[in-house]
C-alpha positions, 0 to 999 in steps of 0.5 A: 476484494478490497484494499482500505485506508485508515483516516491517518493514511488517507490524510498523509496520501492527500498531503503527499499528492498535494505537495507533488502537484500531480498524480491520480492516486497511490499504486500499491503492489508487491515484489519479490524481495527480502528474507521472507520472499515479498515486500510492499511497493508504494509509489504515486500513480500517474496513469492506470493500466488495463490490468489494474484494479482501482479501489477508492477509500476516503477520496483516495484512489488505490491502484493495484496491479493484477498480480499483486491483488491476490496478495493484498486483498483485504489489506488496510494501510495505516500511517503511524508515528512511533517515537521519532519514526513514522511511516506506512503500516500494512495490516494484511490478513494474507500474511503467514510469516514476516521476517524479523526486521518487518521488511518482508513477508510471505503468504 
């Protein structure tokens, strides 16, 4: 099982955590949402819970809860700039379909 980061994503997360001044890493999860059924959730992690799995890549801790791990195993998180837009992009091998707007997915 793994969740990994590109160099660009790791740099951006390091920058966010430094600007925030606290936090132990990035919490990555999924929630029921959107027209395809699931959406990604990204937030700063200030604590680790008993059912969390912790991955470390490029000196960044990525914390995933037990329920989300089955959907996120093998995912690579990237940070991309496309024209005037920038944001995190998920490369998830478990995704079977995505909605047209790209905000949600199903497995």
